C-alpha positions in Angstrom: 17.2 -0.8 -6.7 18.2 -4.0 -8.3 21.9 -4.5 -9.2 22.5 -7.5 -11.5 25.7 -9.2 -12.4 26.3 -12.4 -14.2 26.2 -14.5 -11.0 24.0 -12.6 -8.5 21.3 -10.0 -8.0 21.6 -7.7 -5.0 19.3 -5.1 -3.7 20.1 -1.9 -1.8 17.1 -2.5 0.6 15.6 -5.3 2.5 13.8 -7.4 -0.1 12.0 -10.8 0.2 11.7 -12.9 -2.8 8.3 -14.7 -3.3 6.9 -17.3 -5.6 3.3 -17.1 -6.7 1.1 -19.2 -8.9 -0.9 -17.6 -11.7 -2.8 -19.0 -14.6 -1.1 -18.8 -17.9 -4.0 -16.6 -19.1 -3.5 -14.1 -16.3 0.3 -14.1 -16.8 -0.3 -13.5 -20.5 -2.5 -10.5 -19.7 0.0 -9.1 -17.3 2.8 -9.5 -19.9 0.7 -7.7 -22.5 -0.1 -4.9 -20.1 3.5 -4.4 -19.0 4.7 -4.5 -22.6 2.3 -1.7 -23.5 3.2 0.4 -20.4 6.9 -0.3 -20.3 6.7 -1.6 -16.7 8.2 -4.9 -15.5 6.1 -7.7 -14.0 7.7 -7.0 -10.7 7.1 -3.2 -10.9 3.5 -3.8 -12.0 2.7 -6.2 -9.2 4.4 -4.0 -6.6 2.5 -0.9 -7.7 -0.7 -2.9 -7.7 -0.1 -4.1 -4.2 0.7 -0.7 -2.9 -2.3 0.9 -4.6 -4.7 -1.8 -3.2 -3.4 -1.3 0.3 -3.7 2.5 0.1 -7.3 2.2 -1.3 -8.2 -0.2 1.5 -6.8 2.3 4.0 -8.8 5.1 2.4 -12.0 3.0 2.6 -11.4 2.3 6.2 -10.9 6.0 7.0 -14.1 6.9 5.1 -16.0 4.3 7.1 -14.6 5.6 10.3 -15.5 9.1 9.3 -19.1 8.0 8.9 -19.0 6.4 12.4 -17.6 9.5 14.2 -19.5 12.0 12.0 -16.6 14.0 10.8 -13.7 13.7 8.4 -10.2 13.5 9.8 -7.0 13.8 7.7 -4.7 10.8 7.5 -1.8 12.6 9.2 -3.7 13.5 12.4 -2.2 12.4 15.8 -5.2 10.5 17.0 -3.6 9.7 20.3 -3.2 13.4 21.0 -6.8 14.1 20.0 -8.0 11.4 22.4 -6.0 12.9 25.2 -7.3 16.4 24.5 -10.9 15.2 24.4 -10.4 13.3 27.7 -8.8 16.3 29.3 -11.6 18.6 28.1 -14.2 16.1 29.4 -12.6 15.8 32.8 -12.7 19.6 33.3 -16.5 19.8 32.8 
């Protein structure tokens, strides 16, 4: 959460400030979007980044599911599954 004063801006979590270059046209489109939705530029870009990372993770899980021939939930302890499979295989 951002806390602003006349002289400083402080955050209650570890935050890194970045500088990015965007075309004026793209920045204008972002500004129009955030004005319509009530978001800030920062909030929009943060949400977009988090969403894209989550989507990429879902795509990777889906591709992995195709490789192994089954669907596994994201919260599975894969290390434990491997150990159980290895133990089961060693008993046969």
